[in-house]
C-alpha positions as CSV (number, residue, x, y, z in Angstrom):
1,X,4.1,20.2,-2.0
2,X,3.8,16.7,-0.7
3,X,5.4,17.7,2.7
4,X,3.8,20.9,2.2
5,X,0.4,19.2,1.9
6,X,1.3,17.1,4.9
7,X,2.2,19.9,6.7
8,X,-1.2,21.8,6.3
9,X,-3.0,19.0,7.1
10,X,-1.5,18.5,10.5
11,X,-1.8,22.5,11.2
12,X,-5.3,23.0,9.6
13,X,-6.7,21.3,13.3
14,X,-7.2,23.8,15.8
15,X,-7.0,22.0,18.8
16,X,-3.7,20.6,20.7
17,X,-3.2,17.0,19.4
18,X,-3.3,16.8,15.5
19,X,-6.0,15.2,13.7
20,X,-4.5,11.6,12.9
21,X,-7.5,10.7,10.8
22,X,-7.1,13.5,8.5
23,X,-3.6,12.8,8.2
24,X,-4.0,9.1,7.9
25,X,-6.5,9.6,4.7
26,X,-4.3,12.3,3.4
27,X,-1.4,10.1,3.4
28,X,-2.9,6.8,2.0
29,X,-4.7,9.4,-0.8
30,X,-0.7,10.3,-1.7
31,X,0.6,6.7,-1.5
32,X,-1.9,6.0,-4.1
33,X,-1.7,8.5,-6.5
34,X,2.2,8.2,-6.6
35,X,2.0,4.1,-7.0
36,X,-0.7,4.8,-9.7
37,X,1.8,7.1,-11.1
38,X,4.9,4.7,-11.3
39,X,2.8,1.7,-12.3
40,X,0.6,3.3,-15.2
41,X,4.1,4.2,-16.5
42,X,5.7,1.0,-16.5
43,X,2.4,-1.0,-17.5
44,X,1.7,1.8,-19.8
45,X,5.5,2.6,-21.1
46,X,7.1,-0.8,-22.0
47,X,4.3,-1.9,-23.7
48,X,3.8,0.9,-25.8
49,X,8.1,0.7,-27.1
50,X,7.5,-3.0,-28.1
51,X,3.8,-2.1,-30.2
52,X,6.1,0.8,-31.6
53,X,8.8,-1.5,-32.7
54,X,6.7,-4.2,-33.8
55,X,4.8,-1.4,-35.8
56,X,8.0,0.0,-37.1
57,X,9.3,-3.8,-38.1
58,X,5.5,-4.5,-39.6
59,X,5.1,-1.5,-41.8
60,X,8.8,-1.3,-43.0
61,X,10.1,-5.0,-42.4
62,X,13.3,-3.7,-40.9
63,X,13.9,-3.7,-37.2
64,X,13.7,-0.1,-35.2
65,X,16.9,-1.0,-34.2
66,X,19.7,-3.4,-35.7
67,X,21.7,-5.8,-33.1
68,X,24.6,-3.7,-33.7
69,X,23.1,-0.7,-33.1
70,X,21.6,-2.1,-29.9
71,X,25.0,-3.3,-28.4
72,X,26.4,0.4,-29.2
73,X,23.6,1.7,-27.2
74,X,23.6,-0.8,-24.3
75,X,27.4,0.0,-24.3
76,X,26.7,3.9,-24.1
77,X,24.4,3.4,-20.8
78,X,26.8,0.8,-19.3
79,X,26.9,1.8,-15.7
80,X,31.0,1.2,-15.3
81,X,31.9,2.3,-18.8
82,X,29.9,5.4,-19.1
83,X,29.1,8.8,-17.6
84,X,25.7,7.3,-17.1
85,X,26.1,7.6,-13.1
86,X,28.0,11.1,-13.0
87,X,25.0,12.1,-15.5
88,X,22.3,10.7,-12.6
89,X,24.4,12.2,-9.9
90,X,24.2,15.7,-11.8
91,X,20.6,15.2,-12.6
92,X,19.5,14.2,-9.0
93,X,21.1,16.8,-7.2
94,X,19.3,19.4,-9.7
95,X,16.1,17.8,-9.0
96,X,16.9,18.3,-5.2
97,X,17.7,21.5,-5.6
98,X,15.1,22.8,-7.7
99,X,13.0,21.1,-4.9
100,X,14.8,22.9,-2.5
101,X,14.1,26.2,-4.1
102,X,10.4,25.6,-5.2
103,X,9.4,24.9,-1.6
104,X,11.4,28.1,-0.4
105,X,9.3,30.1,-2.7
106,X,5.9,28.4,-2.0
107,X,6.4,28.9,1.9
108,X,7.3,32.3,1.1
109,X,4.5,33.3,-0.7
110,X,2.4,31.7,2.2
111,X,4.1,33.3,4.9
112,X,3.4,36.6,3.1
113,X,0.2,36.2,2.1
114,X,1.3,37.0,-1.1
115,X,-2.2,35.5,-3.1
116,X,-4.3,37.5,-0.5
117,X,-2.4,40.9,-1.0
118,X,-2.8,40.3,-4.6
119,X,-6.2,40.1,-4.5
120,X,-6.7,43.4,-2.6
């Protein structure tokens, strides 16, 4: 979707030269929104998980996960001794392929003017 927005921004200009001012403002907006999403996830997810663990400990008096369970969980995500890298690769390939498929059908719909055809 991001590449399609950038391409549409370049294509909207009717002259021979692309509108670089519009393109740079669009890229700056995309970078800001992506950065805000990343930072928001990091600075919200980590404190909330710590707060949840402390709340469970405060309410029950028992840690959310004891040290033995924590060790077992850490072993389960070790990059070399578990299937974590293989699972990450499979997920990455699946996300890549789903992006290609979604982009293909988005471009196909735009190329064939499907929204305009549905209205008429």
